[in-house]
C-alpha positions as CSV (number, residue, x, y, z in Angstrom):
1,M,13.4,-3.1,8.1
2,T,10.1,-4.0,6.6
3,T,9.3,-6.8,4.1
4,L,7.4,-7.3,0.9
5,K,6.6,-10.2,-1.3
6,L,8.5,-9.9,-4.6
7,N,7.8,-12.5,-7.3
8,G,6.6,-14.9,-4.5
9,A,9.5,-14.5,-2.1
10,A,9.9,-12.3,1.0
11,H,12.4,-9.4,0.6
12,P,13.3,-6.6,3.0
13,F,13.0,-3.0,1.8
14,N,13.5,0.5,3.1
15,P,10.7,2.9,3.7
16,G,10.2,5.2,0.8
17,T,11.0,2.5,-1.8
18,T,9.0,2.9,-5.0
19,V,8.0,0.5,-7.7
20,A,10.7,2.1,-9.9
21,D,13.3,1.3,-7.3
22,L,12.3,-2.3,-7.4
23,V,12.3,-2.5,-11.2
24,T,15.8,-1.0,-11.2
25,A,17.0,-3.5,-8.6
26,V,15.5,-6.5,-10.5
27,T,16.6,-5.4,-14.0
28,G,19.8,-3.5,-13.2
29,R,18.8,-0.6,-15.4
30,T,18.3,3.0,-14.5
31,L,14.9,4.4,-15.1
32,L,13.6,7.9,-16.0
33,A,10.7,9.4,-14.0
34,T,8.5,8.2,-16.9
35,G,9.4,4.6,-16.2
36,Q,11.3,4.3,-19.5
37,A,14.9,3.0,-19.4
38,A,17.5,5.8,-19.2
39,D,19.6,4.1,-21.9
40,G,16.7,4.5,-24.4
41,G,16.3,0.7,-24.9
42,R,13.1,-1.3,-24.4
43,L,12.5,-2.4,-20.9
44,G,10.0,-5.2,-21.5
45,V,8.7,-5.2,-17.9
46,A,5.2,-5.1,-16.4
47,V,4.5,-4.7,-12.7
48,A,1.5,-5.7,-10.5
49,R,1.1,-4.6,-6.9
50,N,-1.4,-6.5,-4.8
51,A,-2.9,-7.9,-8.1
52,D,-3.4,-4.5,-9.7
53,I,-1.3,-3.4,-12.7
54,V,0.8,-0.4,-12.0
55,P,1.1,1.9,-15.0
56,R,4.6,2.6,-16.0
57,S,3.9,6.4,-15.6
58,Q,3.2,5.8,-11.9
59,W,6.2,3.6,-11.0
60,A,8.2,6.5,-9.6
61,H,5.2,7.7,-7.5
62,S,4.0,4.3,-6.2
63,R,5.5,3.7,-2.8
64,I,5.8,0.2,-1.5
65,E,4.1,-0.6,1.8
66,E,4.8,-3.4,4.2
67,N,3.4,-6.8,3.1
68,D,2.8,-5.6,-0.5
69,D,2.7,-8.4,-3.0
70,V,4.7,-7.3,-6.1
71,E,5.1,-9.2,-9.3
72,I,7.6,-7.9,-11.8
73,V,7.3,-9.7,-15.1
74,T,9.9,-9.5,-17.8
75,A,9.1,-10.3,-21.5
76,V,11.3,-13.0,-22.9
77,Q,11.6,-13.6,-26.7
78,G,11.3,-17.1,-28.0
79,G,8.9,-19.9,-28.1
């Protein structure tokens, strides 16, 4: 099994894993191919892979590679 850095910590992943797969694992929500939440609600998530923003429309097509550094940021309401 290969590893990636997810939000600063090493995590194993399977070959073929996409950014969308990681977002689903972190948020617990199913995604459509467009990157939108399947339940129709707001997702409030942004993703950077190796310091580059990954557009939501590309999440399902962006495959994770060994040693990638992925940051998944969730918007939190409040002050």
